[in-house]
C-alpha positions, 0 to 999 in steps of 0.5 A: 245802370241801364242796359238798354240797347243803343245804336250808332249812326254810320255815315259816309262823308261825300268827299271820301266818295269823290276822293276814292273815285279820283284816286282809283284812276290817278291818270284821269285819261282812264275815266274815258276808258271807263266810260267806254267800257260801261257802254260795252257792258250795256251791249252798245255796238258803237261808241263815239268819243269826241274830245275838245279843249272844253269838253269830252263826250262819250255817246253809245247806242247801248240799252240805255237806262230807265229810272231803275237803271239810273238809280242803280248807276249812281248807287255807290259800290253797286254789285249789280254787274257782279250779280249779272256778269253777262250782258243780256243781248250779246252775252258779253263778259261785263267789265265793271265791278265796283260801281264807283267808276263814274266818280273817276270823271271828277278827276278831270271835270268838276261836272258831268251830265248823263242823258239816257233813253230806254224805250219810252223813258228819257232823262237827264242827270247832272252831277255837280261836284261842288253843289253836291258837297254843299248840300251836306247830308242830302244825297239827292241828284237833280233829275230831269225827265225828257220827252222821248227823241224818236229820231234816236234809239236807246243809248246813253251820252255822258258829257264831261264839262268844266275840264280841269285838263285837256286830252290829246285825241291820239292819247285817248285812242291809244288808251282805248286800244289798250283798255277796251275790248275793241276786238269784240264782235259787234263793237266799235269805238270812234274818237273824233270820227276816227275808228280805234283799231287794234294794234297790229304787229309784224314779225314772227307770231307765236300762238299761245293757248294753255288750259289750267285748273283755273281757266283758259290762257290764250293769245299771241306773242310776236317777235318783232324784226330787229329794225322794229326793236324798241324800249317803248311799250316793252313786254306782254299785255295781260288782259282780263275780259279784253282789257289790258291790266298791265304789261309783264316782262316775266323772265325776259327782264334778263334778256337784255336787248332781246326783250325789246323785240318781244310784244304780245297779248295774253288773255286770262279772264280768271285772274283776280284784280286789285281794287283799282284794276291796275294789277293782280292779286298775286298771292292767289292760286289763280295768279300762281297757276297763270305764272306757271303756264306763262313760264312754259310760254316764255321758254317757247318764245326764247327758243323761237327767238334763238332760232330766228337769231341763228337764221339771221346770223347764218344769212350774215355769215353766208354772205361773208363766206360767199364774198371771201370765196369770190375773192379767193377765187379771183386770187387763184385765177391770178395765181394759177400755180398756187392752185392745189387743183391743177391748172384753172379750167378755162372756157368761153362765156356760157361754157365750162372748162374741164380738166387741164386741156381746156375742153369745153362742155356746152349747156351749163352757165357757170361763173367766169373761168368755170369756177362756181360757188355753191350752197350746200344745205345737207351733208355733202358726200361724193360717191364713186360713179358705180359702173352699170352692170349692164354696160360694156363700156363701164369697165373702161371708165377710170375709178374716181377716188372717194371724197371725204364726207362732210361732218356737220356738228350743229344744224346751224352750220354754214356750208359753201363750195368753191368749184374748179371744174370738177374739183374744189374745196368745201368750206364749213363754218360750224360751232366747234367750241371755244377750245376747238381749233380755229380751223382744220382741213379734212381732205378738201373740206375746210372747217372754220370754228365760229366759236373761236375767240378770234373769229368772234372778235373779227365777225363783229365788222363785215370787212374784218369778217370777210378778211378773216374767213379769206385768211383761213381759207387761203391758209388751208388751200396753201397747205394743200399745195405742199403740206411738207413745206409750211414756209412756202405755204405761208408765202403762197397764202400771203400772196393769195391774200394780198391779191384777193384784197388788192384794189380793183380785184372786184372782178376776176382777171382772165389769165392767158390761156395755156395752149400747150 
């Protein structure tokens, strides 16, 4: 028995090469993105994409290819870009890796042409899918040497003809905006004459930058305004070398409607990609490091979102309280005998009434009848007007009682004051817990619990919200008048509340001035 060495011939079926190229880019629109990225890798500063029903043309002003470059370009599975990952002129991080992207063109066209020029060399290569397969074992592709076109510089033009499908220019622009590093300096892409610009998002911007042991993570996350919330394109774009690989929701998948307001771009060039560049190698240490850093980022985004939501909710509550107080004020003007602060001060327009005598003090414009609703931003405390030790007249001034200090439980409390001359009530809407009282009063401060189940139910609709706040305010004001007689207080509240919401009570009614 002979033990001489023998050999097996390994061959690759041409159809498999084409199939791999087609399946790498199941959405054939990806092939246009791939051609533009090839131009980026070739140090092009401008790429023009022209899309018609009959053909797609991608032309760039990059470095072009000579005979060696063309050979390398059609070398299946070339690792040239892995060996030279940085472009020579603009020092760009090259995007291509596997050297099979050009066959993706066959997913949408049965033939593509490459015309290139570099220095004094110019050539045209035609790749016809059917003809190439018919030639069996021959791997040769027709090459035509052209005369140099002195009106043009270096560059490459790829023309896809005999299209199997048509492309919408707007779809091409969108895919290029996502899948091409168009934010790079000295690089622009035009589709049918219109420049492709990066997407701009309006809203609250959160810059992101993390240093990990595997590399730098940087980008920006935007919380869109509520009216811009949408389920379309939800999530954060994860980019590698300026190209969106996929969108991620991270922990935001459990946020419900809140997730529809979050968008952004995160760059992490160190992430290893799957062979089709549609995902990441998720069991790699790089990806695990990335997820850990993004966990911190998403927590920051959630805090920022909650703060914005609180501010928006506070504005809504503030408007409701102001309207409720306005109506209560109007009702007290109609029913001055129900006021726990004495007779409502009266004045002419532009003047302010003081005390029960109706003495007018010029110089300050107030709301009608000397009643004013004020915003209170910080803790409210009224101190005694201490006498000036050097003033002889200070001993003659009456000492005012110290007013209670406002105790705010949370920084999101909404506080407003309804003034009757120098008197009035302070309304504080705060989070006191679901088990806390619906409302309570300390001195002239009325606390309303925003966590109370009834408050939360009534707060869903504007009119019900205003009515409920007015109900609680009139309840406490009525009890201030005569706390020992709750039945009378209830009757006073009923009258105040009815008059606050009666038809035509949009403007205060000026009562007859007390001349006694």
